[in-house]
TORDREN-454808 format. One record per atom (N, C-alpha, C, CB): residue in one letter; x, y, z. Coordinates in steps of 0.05 Angstrom, whole numbers, padded with zeros to 5 digits, always signed. Glycine has a CB too. Layout:
<rs>
aXYZ...
</rs>
This chain:
<rs>
x+02241+02766+02432x+02270+02769+02435x+02275+02795+02450x+02283+02770+02407x+02291+02794+02471x+02291+02817+02489x+02319+02823+02499x+02273+02812+02513x+02322+02847+02511x+02347+02855+02522x+02343+02869+02548x+02363+02873+02502x+02363+02871+02564x+02361+02887+02589x+02373+02914+02584x+02376+02872+02612x+02358+02934+02594x+02367+02962+02591x+02358+02977+02616x+02356+02975+02565x+02377+02983+02633x+02371+02998+02657x+02352+02983+02676x+02358+03024+02650x+02353+02956+02676x+02337+02940+02694x+02310+02931+02683x+02332+02956+02718x+02303+02940+02659x+02278+02930+02646x+02285+02918+02619x+02258+02953+02643x+02268+02901+02610x+02273+02888+02584x+02265+02907+02562x+02257+02861+02582x+02282+02909+02542x+02277+02927+02519x+02284+02913+02493x+02292+02954+02522x+02267+02916+02473x+02274+02904+02447x+02297+02920+02435x+02249+02905+02428x+02317+02906+02424x+02341+02920+02413x+02334+02938+02390x+02361+02900+02405x+02347+02961+02389x+02343+02980+02367x+02357+02970+02342x+02353+03008+02375x+02350+02981+02319x+02365+02974+02294x+02395+02979+02297x+02354+02989+02271x+02402+03001+02311x+02430+03008+02314x+02445+02986+02331x+02434+03035+02327x+02431+02977+02352x+02444+02957+02369x+02448+02931+02353x+02427+02951+02393x+02430+02925+02334x+02431+02900+02320x+02454+02898+02300x+02406+02895+02306x+02466+02921+02293x+02487+02921+02274x+02515+02926+02286x+02482+02941+02252x+02516+02926+02313x+02542+02929+02326x+02556+02902+02325x+02538+02937+02356x+02579+02900+02338x+02596+02876+02337x+02580+02851+02343x+02620+02878+02355x+02587+02829+02330x+02572+02804+02334x+02573+02796+02364x+02583+02782+02316x+02595+02801+02377x+02597+02793+02405x+02578+02809+02422x+02625+02796+02415x+02573+02834+02415x+02555+02851+02430x+02527+02838+02432x+02553+02879+02418x+02520+02823+02411x+02493+02810+02410x+02490+02790+02433x+02489+02797+02384x+02512+02781+02444x+02510+02762+02467x+02497+02775+02491x+02538+02752+02475x+02498+02801+02493x+02486+02815+02517x+02457+02822+02513x+02502+02840+02523x+02446+02818+02489x+02419+02827+02484x+02399+02813+02501x+02412+02823+02455x+02404+02788+02509x+02386+02773+02525x+02396+02769+02553x+02380+02746+02512x+02416+02785+02562x+02428+02780+02588x+02409+02788+02610x+02454+02796+02591x+02411+02775+02634x+02395+02782+02656x+02411+02782+02682x+02372+02763+02659x+02397+02782+02704x+02411+02784+02730x+02423+02757+02739x+02392+02794+02751x+02416+02736+02726x+02430+02711+02731x+02416+02690+02748x+02455+02717+02743x+02390+02693+02753x+02376+02673+02769x+02369+02649+02751x+02350+02685+02781x+02378+02625+02759x+02373+02601+02744x+02357+02582+02761x+02399+02587+02734x+02336+02570+02750x+02319+02552+02766x+02307+02531+02749x+02297+02568+02780x+02296+02510+02762x+02281+02489+02749x+02257+02482+02765x+02299+02464+02744x+02235+02475+02752x+02210+02469+02765x+02198+02444+02754x+02191+02493+02763x+02189+02426+02771x+02174+02403+02763x+02145+02407+02771x+02185+02376+02775x+02126+02406+02752x+02098+02411+02758x+02083+02384+02757x+02086+02431+02737x+02064+02380+02775x+02049+02355+02775x+02035+02348+02749x+02028+02355+02797x+02027+02323+02746x+02018+02312+02721x+01996+02329+02708x+02009+02285+02725x+01997+02330+02681x+01977+02344+02665x+01966+02325+02644x+01989+02369+02652x+01944+02312+02650x+01933+02291+02632x+01929+02301+02603x+01908+02281+02643x+01920+02326+02600x+01914+02335+02572x+01938+02335+02554x+01902+02362+02573x+01962+02337+02566x+01987+02338+02551x+02002+02312+02552x+02004+02361+02560x+01990+02291+02565x+02005+02267+02569x+02004+02249+02545x+01993+02253+02593x+02019+02228+02548x+02010+02203+02536x+02016+02194+02509x+01986+02203+02538x+01995+02195+02492x+01995+02180+02468x+02014+02191+02446x+01968+02178+02457x+02022+02216+02449x+02040+02228+02428x+02067+02213+02428x+02044+02258+02434x+02081+02215+02406x+02109+02204+02405x+02126+02215+02427x+02122+02209+02377x+02145+02199+02437x+02161+02208+02459x+02191+02206+02453x+02154+02191+02484x+02207+02221+02467x+02236+02220+02463x+02250+02236+02485x+02243+02231+02436x+02276+02242+02480x+02292+02256+02499x+02300+02284+02488x+02317+02241+02505x+02306+02302+02506x+02312+02330+02500x+02341+02333+02492x+02305+02348+02523x+02345+02348+02470x+02372+02357+02462x+02372+02388+02461x+02379+02345+02433x+02394+02400+02468x+02397+02429+02466x+02425+02436+02458x+02389+02442+02493x+02428+02458+02444x+02454+02468+02435x+02453+02498+02431x+02462+02453+02408x+02476+02510+02432x+02478+02539+02429x+02483+02553+02455x+02452+02550+02417x+02472+02576+02459x+02477+02593+02483x+02467+02578+02509x+02462+02619+02480x+02485+02578+02529x+02479+02564+02554x+02482+02582+02578x+02497+02540+02557x+02476+02608+02574x+02481+02628+02595x+02466+02622+02621x+02474+02655+02585x+02442+02611+02618x+02425+02605+02642x+02419+02575+02645x+02399+02621+02640x+02437+02559+02635x+02433+02530+02638x+02413+02518+02619x+02424+02524+02665x+02407+02533+02598x+02388+02522+02578x+02397+02496+02566x+02383+02542+02556x+02423+02493+02563x+02435+02469+02552x+02446+02451+02574x+02458+02476+02532x+02462+02462+02592x+02476+02445+02612x+02459+02436+02636x+02499+02459+02621x+02436+02449+02640x+02420+02443+02664x+02394+02429+02657x+02415+02468+02680x+02393+02415+02634x+02369+02401+02627x+02362+02381+02649x+02372+02386+02599x+02338+02381+02660x+02331+02361+02681x+02336+02333+02672x+02302+02365+02690x+02348+02317+02690x+02355+02289+02682x+02331+02273+02674x+02368+02276+02705x+02308+02279+02686x+02284+02263+02679x+02275+02266+02651x+02262+02270+02698x+02286+02286+02636x+02278+02290+02608x+02295+02274+02589x+02281+02320+02601x+02308+02253+02600x+02323+02234+02583x+02305+02219+02564x+02338+02214+02601x+02280+02217+02570x+02261+02203+02553x+02233+02210+02561x+02266+02173+02553x+02213+02200+02546x+02186+02205+02552x+02175+02232+02547x+02182+02199+02581x+02191+02250+02534x+02182+02277+02528x+02166+02277+02502x+02207+02296+02526x+02144+02291+02502x+02127+02293+02479x+02128+02319+02464x+02098+02287+02487x+02136+02341+02478x+02138+02367+02464x+02156+02385+02480x+02110+02380+02461x+02165+02406+02466x+02183+02426+02479x+02177+02454+02468x+02212+02418+02475x+02178+02474+02485x+02175+02502+02477x+02196+02519+02491x+02146+02512+02483x+02203+02541+02480x+02223+02559+02492x+02216+02588+02487x+02251+02553+02481x+02225+02605+02505x+02222+02634+02502x+02249+02647+02496x+02210+02646+02527x+02248+02672+02488x+02273+02685+02480x+02289+02694+02504x+02266+02709+02463x+02278+02693+02528x+02293+02702+02551x+02302+02679+02568x+02275+02721+02568x+02313+02658+02554x+02327+02636+02567x+02309+02618+02584x+02348+02647+02584x+02284+02614+02575x+02266+02595+02589x+02258+02573+02571x+02242+02610+02600x+02255+02549+02583x+02247+02525+02568x+02227+02509+02583x+02272+02508+02561x+02207+02497+02569x+02188+02479+02582x+02185+02455+02565x+02161+02493+02587x+02188+02431+02577x+02185+02406+02562x+02163+02390+02576x+02211+02390+02561x+02147+02375+02561x+02126+02359+02572x+02134+02330+02572x+02100+02363+02556x+02135+02318+02596x+02142+02289+02599x+02120+02275+02615x+02169+02286+02612x+02108+02255+02603x+02086+02241+02616x+02065+02260+02626x+02097+02224+02640x+02060+02281+02610x+02040+02300+02617x+02048+02321+02637x+02016+02287+02626x+02073+02320+02646x+02083+02338+02667x+02101+02360+02655x+02099+02323+02688x+02094+02385+02659x+02112+02407+02649x+02136+02410+02667x+02096+02434+02648x+02160+02410+02654x+02185+02414+02668x+02196+02441+02657x+02205+02390+02663x+02200+02460+02675x+02209+02487+02667x+02237+02492+02678x+02189+02508+02676x+02255+02503+02662x+02282+02509+02672x+02293+02534+02657x+02300+02485+02668x+02315+02544+02668x+02328+02567+02655x+02327+02592+02673x+02316+02573+02629x+02326+02615+02661x+02327+02641+02674x+02302+02645+02691x+02330+02663+02654x+02306+02655+02716x+02283+02660+02734x+02283+02689+02745x+02283+02640+02757x+02295+02707+02730x+02297+02735+02740x+02270+02747+02746x+02311+02752+02719x+02249+02739+02732x+02223+02751+02735x+02202+02730+02743x+02214+02764+02709x+02211+02708+02755x+02192+02688+02765x+02182+02670+02743x+02170+02701+02779x+02195+02670+02720x+02185+02653+02698x+02184+02624+02705x+02203+02656+02673x+02202+02615+02724x+02202+02588+02733x+02188+02585+02760x+02231+02578+02735x+02196+02602+02779x+02186+02599+02807x+02158+02609+02811x+02204+02613+02826x+02148+02626+02794x+02121+02637+02799x+02100+02625+02781x+02122+02667+02794x+02104+02601+02770x+02083+02588+02755x+02058+02586+02772x+02093+02560+02745x+02035+02595+02763x+02011+02594+02780x+02004+02566+02790x+01987+02605+02765x+01993+02565+02814x+01985+02539+02826x+01966+02524+02808x+01972+02544+02853x+01948+02538+02795x+01929+02524+02777x+01944+02510+02754x+01909+02544+02766x+01965+02522+02745x+01981+02510+02723x+01996+02486+02734x+02000+02531+02711x+02008+02489+02757x+02023+02467+02770x+02005+02443+02775x+02036+02477+02795x+01979+02449+02780x+01961+02427+02787x+01954+02408+02765x+01935+02439+02798x+01961+02415+02740x+01957+02397+02718x+01933+02404+02700x+01953+02369+02728x+01928+02387+02681x+01905+02391+02663x+01910+02411+02640x+01882+02399+02678x+01936+02416+02634x+01942+02436+02613x+01937+02425+02585x+01971+02445+02616x+01931+02443+02567x+01930+02437+02539x+01952+02451+02523x+01903+02443+02527x+01964+02472+02535x+01986+02485+02522x+02001+02502+02543x+01976+02503+02499x+02027+02506+02538x+02044+02523+02555x+02067+02534+02538x+02054+02508+02580x+02070+02560+02538x+02091+02573+02521x+02104+02596+02536x+02078+02583+02494x+02126+02606+02525x+02138+02630+02535x+02140+02651+02513x+02166+02624+02546x+02135+02676+02520x+02139+02699+02502x+02157+02719+02516x+02113+02712+02493x+02182+02722+02507x+02201+02738+02522x+02206+02725+02549x+02191+02767+02525x+02201+02740+02570x+02204+02729+02597x+02177+02725+02611x+02221+02748+02614x+02156+02722+02595x+02129+02718+02606x+02119+02690+02597x+02110+02740+02596x+02107+02676+02616x+02096+02650+02610x+02066+02651+02606x+02102+02630+02632x+02056+02634+02588x+02027+02632+02583x+02019+02603+02583x+02019+02646+02556x+01997+02596+02595x+01988+02568+02595x+01958+02568+02590x+01994+02554+02622x+01949+02545+02579x+01921+02541+02572x+01911+02517+02587x+01917+02539+02542x+01891+02520+02604x+01879+02498+02620x+01849+02501+02621x+01891+02498+02648x+01835+02480+02614x+01806+02481+02614x+01795+02505+02599x+01795+02482+02643x+01809+02511+02577x+01800+02534+02560x+01806+02561+02571x+01771+02531+02555x+01821+02562+02593x+01827+02588+02606x+01857+02594+02604x+01818+02588+02636x+01863+02620+02600x+01891+02628+02597x+01902+02637+02624x+01894+02650+02576x+01927+02629+02630x+01941+02638+02654x+01967+02652+02644x+01947+02615+02674x+01975+02673+02658x+02000+02687+02651x+02016+02694+02676x+01994+02713+02635x+02043+02694+02674x+02060+02699+02696x+02087+02708+02686x+02062+02675+02715x+02104+02718+02704x+02131+02726+02697x+02133+02756+02692x+02139+02712+02672x+02149+02764+02673x+02155+02792+02668x+02131+02807+02659x+02178+02795+02648x+02128+02832+02670x+02105+02849+02661x+02114+02878+02659x+02082+02846+02680x+02116+02887+02635x+02121+02916+02631x+02097+02929+02616x+02146+02920+02615x+02083+02913+02600x+02062+02923+02582x+02035+02911+02589x+02069+02918+02553x+02032+02900+02612x+02006+02888+02619x+02003+02859+02608x+01984+02904+02609x+02026+02847+02602x+02025+02819+02592x+02010+02801+02612x+02053+02809+02587x+02013+02806+02638x+02000+02790+02658x+01974+02803+02668x+02020+02786+02682x+01975+02828+02677x+01952+02841+02690x+01930+02849+02670x+01961+02864+02705x+01937+02853+02645x+01916+02862+02626x+01905+02839+02609x+01928+02883+02608x+01909+02815+02618x+01897+02792+02605x+01866+02796+02603x+01903+02765+02620x+01855+02795+02579x+01826+02800+02576x+01810+02781+02593x+01818+02798+02547x+01790+02791+02607x+01774+02774+02625x+01761+02751+02611x+01753+02791+02638x+01753+02755+02586x+01739+02733+02572x+01757+02709+02568x+01730+02743+02545x+01784+02714+02568x+01802+02691+02564x+01807+02675+02589x+01829+02702+02554x+01796+02685+02612x+01798+02671+02637x+01772+02655+02643x+01804+02690+02660x+01753+02657+02625x+01727+02646+02630x+01722+02620+02615x+01705+02665+02622x+01741+02612+02597x+01738+02587+02582x+01735+02592+02553x+01715+02571+02593x+01736+02570+02537x+01732+02572+02509x+01756+02578+02492x+01711+02592+02503x+01779+02582+02504x+01803+02588+02489x+01815+02562+02478x+01824+02603+02507x+01825+02563+02453x+01835+02539+02441x+01865+02540+02435x+01821+02533+02415x+01877+02564+02436x+01906+02567+02430x+01916+02592+02443x+01911+02567+02399x+01942+02592+02449x+01955+02615+02461x+01983+02617+02450x+01956+02612+02492x+01993+02642+02447x+02020+02647+02437x+02031+02672+02451x+02020+02651+02406x+02057+02675+02451x+02069+02698+02464x+02092+02710+02448x+02079+02691+02491x+02092+02736+02444x+02114+02751+02432x+02127+02768+02453x+02105+02768+02408x+02146+02785+02446x+02158+02803+02465x+02138+02824+02473x+02184+02816+02454x+02127+02822+02498x+02110+02843+02508x+02081+02839+02501x+02119+02869+02499x+02074+02821+02484x+02046+02818+02475x+02037+02788+02476x+02043+02828+02446x+02013+02784+02487x+02002+02757+02487x+01980+02755+02466x+01991+02750+02515x+01976+02730+02456x+01956+02725+02435x+01941+02700+02443x+01968+02723+02407x+01915+02699+02435x+01899+02675+02440x+01877+02673+02419x+01887+02675+02468x+01867+02649+02415x+01844+02644+02398x+01821+02634+02416x+01850+02623+02376x+01798+02648+02413x+01774+02639+02427x+01751+02642+02407x+01769+02656+02453x+01735+02621+02405x+01712+02621+02386x+01722+02628+02358x+01691+02641+02394x+01747+02619+02352x+01758+02624+02326x+01768+02652+02321x+01738+02617+02305x+01767+02669+02341x+01775+02697+02338x+01802+02702+02352x+01754+02716+02348x+01818+02721+02342x+01843+02728+02354x+01839+02749+02375x+01863+02737+02333x+01851+02745+02398x+01852+02765+02420x+01882+02772+02424x+01839+02755+02446x+01887+02797+02432x+01915+02805+02438x+01914+02825+02460x+01928+02817+02413x+01936+02826+02476x+01938+02844+02498x+01968+02849+02504x+01924+02833+02524x+01973+02872+02517x+02000+02879+02524x+02011+02901+02506x+02018+02855+02521x+02036+02899+02498x+02049+02919+02483x+02036+02923+02455x+02079+02912+02479x+02030+02949+02449x+02017+02955+02423x+02033+02976+02408x+01988+02966+02429x+02059+02977+02412x+02076+02997+02399x+02073+02998+02369x+02105+02993+02407x+02070+02975+02357x+02068+02973+02328x+02041+02962+02319x+02090+02955+02317x+02021+02966+02336x+01994+02956+02328x+01990+02926+02332x+01988+02963+02300x+02007+02914+02348x+02004+02885+02352x+01977+02878+02364x+02026+02875+02371x+01965+02897+02379x+01939+02893+02392x+01917+02907+02376x+01939+02904+02420x+01921+02932+02369x+01900+02948+02356x+01897+02944+02326x+01906+02977+02361x+01917+02933+02313x+01916+02930+02284x+01912+02901+02274x+01940+02941+02271x+01900+02884+02291x+01894+02857+02282x+01877+02858+02258x+01881+02840+02305x+01883+02844+02236x+01866+02844+02212x+01837+02837+02218x+01878+02825+02191x+01819+02851+02206x+01791+02847+02211x+01782+02819+02207x+01775+02865+02193x+01792+02805+02187x+01785+02777+02183x+01789+02760+02207x+01800+02765+02159x+01810+02766+02222x+01817+02749+02245x+01799+02755+02269x+01846+02754+02253x+01783+02776+02268x+01765+02782+02289x+01737+02771+02284x+01763+02813+02292x+01734+02759+02261x+01707+02748+02253x+01704+02719+02258x+01703+02754+02224x+01726+02705+02263x+01725+02676+02268x+01740+02660+02247x+01697+02667+02270x+01741+02634+02251x+01754+02616+02232x+01784+02615+02233x+01745+02625+02205x+01796+02626+02253x+01825+02626+02255x+01835+02598+02264x+01835+02648+02275x+01854+02588+02250x+01864+02561+02256x+01890+02560+02272x+01868+02546+02230x+01906+02581+02271x+01933+02580+02282x+01941+02608+02290x+01953+02567+02263x+01956+02611+02312x+01966+02636+02321x+01995+02633+02329x+01949+02648+02344x+02011+02654+02323x+02040+02653+02330x+02049+02682+02333x+02057+02638+02309x+02074+02685+02343x+02084+02712+02347x+02114+02713+02341x+02079+02720+02376x+02122+02737+02331x+02150+02744+02329x+02156+02763+02351x+02157+02756+02301x+02178+02778+02349x+02185+02796+02370x+02163+02817+02376x+02211+02811+02364x+02156+02832+02356x+02133+02851+02360x+02115+02850+02336x+02144+02880+02363x+02111+02825+02326x+02094+02820+02303x+02077+02796+02308x+02112+02816+02277x+02051+02798+02299x+02033+02776+02302x+02030+02761+02276x+02006+02785+02312x+02026+02734+02278x+02022+02717+02255x+01998+02698+02260x+02048+02700+02250x+01983+02693+02239x+01960+02675+02242x+01954+02662+02216x+01935+02691+02253x+01938+02640+02217x+01929+02626+02194x+01898+02624+02196x+01942+02598+02191x+01885+02631+02175x+01856+02628+02173x+01849+02617+02146x+01841+02656+02178x+01835+02594+02145x+01828+02581+02120x+01852+02578+02102x+01806+02598+02106x+01875+02571+02113x+01899+02566+02098x+01913+02591+02088x+01892+02550+02074x+01904+02614+02096x+01917+02639+02088x+01933+02651+02111x+01895+02659+02078x+01957+02661+02105x+01974+02674+02125x+01967+02703+02129x+02003+02671+02117x+01966+02711+02154x+01962+02740+02162x+01985+02748+02179x+01934+02744+02176x+01994+02773+02175x+02016+02784+02192x+02009+02814+02198x+02043+02782+02177x+02015+02822+02222x+02010+02850+02230x+02030+02858+02252x+01981+02855+02239x+02033+02884+02255x+02051+02894+02276x+02076+02906+02264x+02059+02872+02295x+02099+02902+02276x+02124+02914+02268x+02132+02905+02239x+02147+02906+02287x+02138+02924+02222x+02144+02919+02194x+02172+02930+02187x+02123+02930+02175x+02189+02932+02207x+02215+02944+02203x+02231+02931+02180x+02231+02944+02228x+02229+02905+02178x+02244+02889+02158x+02225+02877+02137x+02260+02868+02172x+02201+02887+02135x+02183+02875+02115x+02168+02851+02125x+02197+02869+02090x+02168+02846+02151x+02154+02822+02161x+02125+02823+02154x+02157+02821+02191x+02113+02847+02151x+02085+02849+02144x+02082+02854+02114x+02072+02872+02160x+02096+02874+02103x+02091+02883+02076x+02103+02864+02055x+02102+02910+02072x+02122+02848+02062x+02135+02830+02043x+02125+02801+02044x+02165+02831+02046x+02102+02797+02057x+02091+02770+02058x+02088+02759+02030x+02064+02771+02073x+02100+02736+02024x+02098+02725+01996x+02069+02721+01987x+02112+02699+01995x+02064+02728+01962x+02037+02726+01951x+02026+02698+01951x+02037+02737+01923x+02044+02678+01950x+02035+02650+01950x+02021+02642+01976x+02058+02632+01944x+02025+02657+01997x+02016+02649+02023x+01987+02656+02028x+02033+02660+02044x+01971+02659+02007x+01942+02664+02010x+01926+02638+02011x+01932+02681+01987x+01939+02615+02008x+01926+02590+02010x+01946+02568+02016x+01910+02583+01984x+01936+02546+02028x+01952+02523+02033x+01973+02525+02055x+01966+02516+02008x+01972+02546+02071x+01991+02549+02093x+01983+02532+02117x+01994+02579+02100x+02002+02518+02128x+01996+02500+02151x+02011+02508+02176x+02003+02472+02144x+02032+02525+02173x+02047+02533+02197x+02060+02560+02191x+02069+02512+02205x+02062+02577+02211x+02074+02604+02208x+02086+02612+02235x+02053+02625+02199x+02109+02626+02233x+02122+02635+02258x+02141+02658+02251x+02138+02611+02271x+02150+02673+02271x+02168+02696+02266x+02191+02697+02285x+02152+02721+02267x+02214+02706+02276x+02237+02712+02293x+02238+02742+02298x+02263+02703+02280x+02262+02753+02301x+02263+02782+02307x+02253+02798+02284x+02292+02790+02313x+02262+02793+02260x+02253+02809+02237x+02247+02792+02212x+02273+02829+02230x+02244+02766+02216x+02240+02747+02194x+02216+02729+02199x+02266+02730+02189x+02199+02726+02179x+02177+02708+02181x+02182+02682+02165x+02151+02721+02171x+02171+02660+02175x+02173+02634+02162x+02146+02621+02161x+02193+02616+02177x+02141+02606+02139x+02116+02592+02137x+02120+02566+02121x+02094+02610+02123x+02102+02547+02125x+02102+02522+02110x+02077+02522+02093x+02103+02497+02129x+02080+02518+02067x+02058+02516+02048x+02063+02491+02031x+02055+02542+02031x+02044+02473+02032x+02047+02448+02017x+02074+02435+02022x+02043+02453+01987x+02083+02436+02047x+02109+02424+02054x+02134+02439+02047x+02110+02398+02042x+02131+02462+02034x+02154+02479+02026x+02157+02502+02045x+02150+02489+01997x+02183+02508+02051x+02189+02530+02069x+02190+02557+02054x+02215+02525+02083x+02177+02577+02065x+02178+02604+02054x+02189+02622+02076x+02149+02614+02045x+02203+02643+02068x+02214+02662+02087x+02214+02690+02075x+02243+02654+02096x+02212+02710+02092x+02211+02738+02083x+02220+02756+02106x+02183+02746+02072x+02228+02781+02100x+02236+02800+02120x+02267+02803+02121x+02226+02792+02147x+02278+02804+02145x+02306+02809+02149x+02323+02786+02140x+02311+02815+02179x+02346+02792+02126x+02363+02771+02116x+02393+02778+02121x+02359+02767+02086x+02398+02795+02140x+02426+02804+02144x+02444+02782+02154x+02427+02827+02163x+02434+02760+02165x+02450+02738+02174x+02443+02712+02159x+02446+02734+02204x+02431+02715+02135x+02425+02691+02120x+02400+02677+02129x+02447+02672+02120x+02382+02692+02143x+02358+02679+02152x+02340+02670+02129x+02342+02699+02170x+02344+02683+02106x+02328+02675+02082x+02347+02662+02061x+02314+02700+02069x+02368+02676+02054x+02386+02666+02033x+02401+02641+02041x+02405+02688+02025x+02403+02636+02067x+02418+02613+02077x+02401+02588+02081x+02432+02619+02102x+02376+02590+02074x+02358+02566+02077x+02368+02543+02059x+02329+02573+02071x+02371+02519+02070x+02379+02496+02054x+02359+02491+02031x+02382+02471+02071x+02370+02486+02007x+02352+02483+01984x+02332+02461+01987x+02369+02477+01960x+02338+02440+02002x+02320+02418+02005x+02294+02426+02018x+02333+02396+02020x+02295+02447+02035x+02271+02456+02049x+02252+02471+02031x+02279+02474+02073x+02262+02481+02008x+02245+02495+01989x+02230+02476+01971x+02262+02514+01972x+02239+02451+01971x+02227+02431+01953x+02204+02415+01965x+02248+02412+01944x+02200+02416+01991x+02178+02402+02003x+02187+02384+02025x+02163+02387+01982x+02167+02372+02039x+02172+02353+02060x+02176+02365+02087x+02194+02337+02052x+02175+02391+02090x+02179+02404+02116x+02154+02401+02133x+02186+02434+02112x+02159+02392+02158x+02136+02387+02176x+02135+02405+02200x+02138+02358+02186x+02157+02420+02206x+02156+02438+02229x+02177+02459+02225x+02161+02422+02256x+02173+02483+02237x+02192+02505+02236x+02194+02518+02263x+02184+02525+02214x+02217+02531+02268x+02221+02547+02292x+02239+02570+02285x+02233+02530+02315x+02238+02592+02301x+02254+02615+02296x+02268+02624+02321x+02237+02638+02284x+02294+02628+02319x+02310+02640+02340x+02312+02670+02335x+02338+02627+02342x+02331+02683+02349x+02333+02712+02347x+02337+02720+02318x+02356+02722+02364x+02358+02709+02305x+02363+02715+02277x+02370+02690+02262x+02385+02736+02275x+02359+02667+02269x+02364+02643+02254x+02339+02625+02254x+02388+02627+02266x+02338+02606+02235x+02315+02589+02232x+02321+02560+02235x+02301+02594+02206x+02301+02544+02242x+02303+02515+02243x+02279+02503+02229x+02304+02506+02273x+02284+02479+02218x+02262+02465+02204x+02266+02435+02209x+02261+02471+02174x+02244+02421+02207x+02244+02392+02210x+02234+02379+02184x+02227+02383+02235x+02250+02361+02173x+02243+02347+02149x+02253+02318+02151x+02255+02361+02123x+02235+02299+02146x+02242+02271+02148x+02256+02264+02175x+02260+02263+02125x+02247+02277+02196x+02258+02272+02222x+02285+02284+02227x+02260+02243+02226x+02295+02301+02210x+02322+02313+02212x+02319+02343+02217x+02338+02308+02187x+02336+02354+02235x+02337+02382+02240x+02355+02397+02221x+02346+02387+02269x+02346+02419+02210x+02362+02437+02193x+02363+02464+02207x+02349+02439+02164x+02386+02477+02205x+02389+02503+02218x+02405+02522+02199x+02403+02501+02245x+02400+02548+02201x+02413+02567+02184x+02411+02595+02197x+02401+02567+02155x+02427+02614+02188x+02426+02641+02198x+02448+02647+02218x+02399+02646+02211x+02443+02665+02237x+02462+02675+02257x+02472+02652+02273x+02448+02696+02275x+02500+02652+02278x+02512+02628+02290x+02533+02634+02311x+02525+02611+02268x+02532+02657+02324x+02553+02664+02343x+02555+02645+02367x+02548+02692+02354x+02535+02630+02373x+02535+02612+02396x+02534+02582+02388x+02512+02618+02414x+02538+02577+02362x+02536+02550+02352x+02508+02540+02349x+02551+02532+02371x+02489+02558+02349x+02461+02549+02346x+02455+02538+02319x+02442+02573+02352x+02473+02543+02300x+02471+02531+02273x+02491+02509+02269x+02474+02553+02251x+02516+02515+02274x+02538+02496+02268x+02541+02473+02288x+02564+02511+02267x+02530+02476+02312x+02533+02456+02332x+02508+02439+02336x+02541+02468+02358x+02491+02438+02316x+02468+02420+02318x+02479+02391+02322x+02449+02421+02293x+02471+02377+02343x+02481+02350+02348x+02477+02332+02325x+02468+02338+02373x+02498+02316+02318x+02497+02298+02295x+02474+02278+02296x+02523+02283+02292x+02467+02270+02320x+02445+02250+02323x+02418+02261+02315x+02444+02240+02351x+02416+02287+02311x+02390+02299+02304x+02386+02298+02273x+02388+02327+02313x+02401+02281+02260x+02396+02277+02231x+02374+02256+02226x+02422+02269+02217x+02362+02246+02247x+02340+02227+02244x+02324+02225+02270x+02350+02199+02236x+02299+02217+02269x+02284+02211+02292x+02273+02234+02308x+02299+02194+02309x+02276+02258+02299x+02267+02282+02314x+02236+02285+02311x+02281+02307+02304x+02223+02290+02334x+02194+02292+02334x+02184+02320+02340x+02182+02273+02353x+02202+02338+02351x+02193+02365+02357x+02218+02383+02358x+02177+02366+02384x+02215+02408+02351x+02236+02428+02352x+02225+02454+02362x+02249+02432+02324x+02243+02470+02374x+02236+02497+02382x+02261+02513+02384x+02219+02498+02408x+02259+02540+02389x+02282+02557+02391x+02277+02578+02412x+02289+02570+02364x+02298+02587+02425x+02296+02608+02445x+02320+02627+02442x+02293+02597+02473x+02316+02650+02430x+02339+02669+02428x+02362+02657+02412x+02349+02676+02455x+02383+02648+02426x+02407+02638+02413x+02411+02608+02418x+02431+02654+02422x+02390+02594+02425x+02392+02566+02432x+02371+02549+02417x+02388+02562+02463x+02379+02526+02408x+02361+02508+02394x+02354+02484+02411x+02373+02498+02367x+02330+02473+02407x+02321+02450+02423x+02307+02430+02405x+02302+02459+02446x+02309+02405+02412x+02295+02384+02397x+02288+02361+02416x+02312+02374+02373x+02267+02346+02408x+02261+02321+02421x+02265+02299+02401x+02231+02321+02432x+02282+02280+02408x+02288+02258+02389x+02278+02232+02401x+02319+02256+02385x+02264+02216+02384x+02251+02192+02394x+02270+02172+02403x+02234+02181+02371x+02262+02157+02423x+02276+02134+02434x+02303+02141+02448x+02282+02114+02412x+02306+02166+02454x+02330+02174+02470x+02327+02165+02499x+02334+02205+02469x+02349+02161+02512x+02349+02153+02540x+02365+02171+02558x+02360+02125+02542x+02379+02190+02546x+02393+02210+02563x+02395+02236+02549x+02421+02199+02571x+02394+02259+02564x+02396+02285+02551x+02423+02288+02536x+02393+02307+02571x+02422+02300+02513x+02446+02305+02498x+02450+02335+02496x+02445+02292+02469x+02473+02345+02502x+02478+02374+02502x+02503+02380+02486x+02480+02385+02530x+02504+02403+02474x+02527+02413+02459x+02534+02441+02469x+02522+02412+02429
</rs>
């Protein structure tokens, strides 16, 4: 989650976060370049997964909602978004990227990535990361070495997962966590020792906080301003299947139940629908200060709502949803058997 300050992206200070609610609209503002990119087919991401059409709602400053490519009316298998107004959806194995292009997030996708064969593609802030043939590629915004300081070993193969936070990239290779870029809060230097030994199953990122799962146990490190690290629920030492972070709030799924900890000033924790605490949750996503969950094919949203990212969830997303994600102040979903993009 990022902001512009004097021409460079800067994470908002605690003081900035408690100013007027309208002021928060500027936290992710940029110079206004909007673009869309169609990348050639990527067999590794194609095909057999459930398919549907893209829905988006909330902030539309860079066309995140209103400029969804028409070809994403159906056939989409997954969707990911970054906090700096970028979105990528996979249709028939082809990555479609749209939104803000101030730092080449859309136009500077590497040729190797455009050529296909991807196994993953994500955005962290205004930086893109892709995984192809076990190798990591990075492009877009670079203030902390997110692109140029990519560890050489991650370009040689063997990588199984990639994730991006604001200013920091993460990857899993040989079961071990690697990190590079911004280390202001130990996101790179303070990775828990267990995660350097192997056996890591899952990696994710918040704004300046890292999250991982190893043998069903949740690990968190980095920025602890709101207790994202120190308030990790004791129950999350086993049975965890998914974990993710927003600006100051962490979320995890354990035995189908949703857990949350950290910042709650906008109801990111206290506003969670009770049904999500009882089980059946299959996916989670985190926006700047709000959360999303998927249960029985239905999207649930709670927390900060200045752009309708909570209250304007399209009614049709009460069933048939196969994937969800969040970017800053915008929510996204893929709903099965759709034939045209739906926007709010």
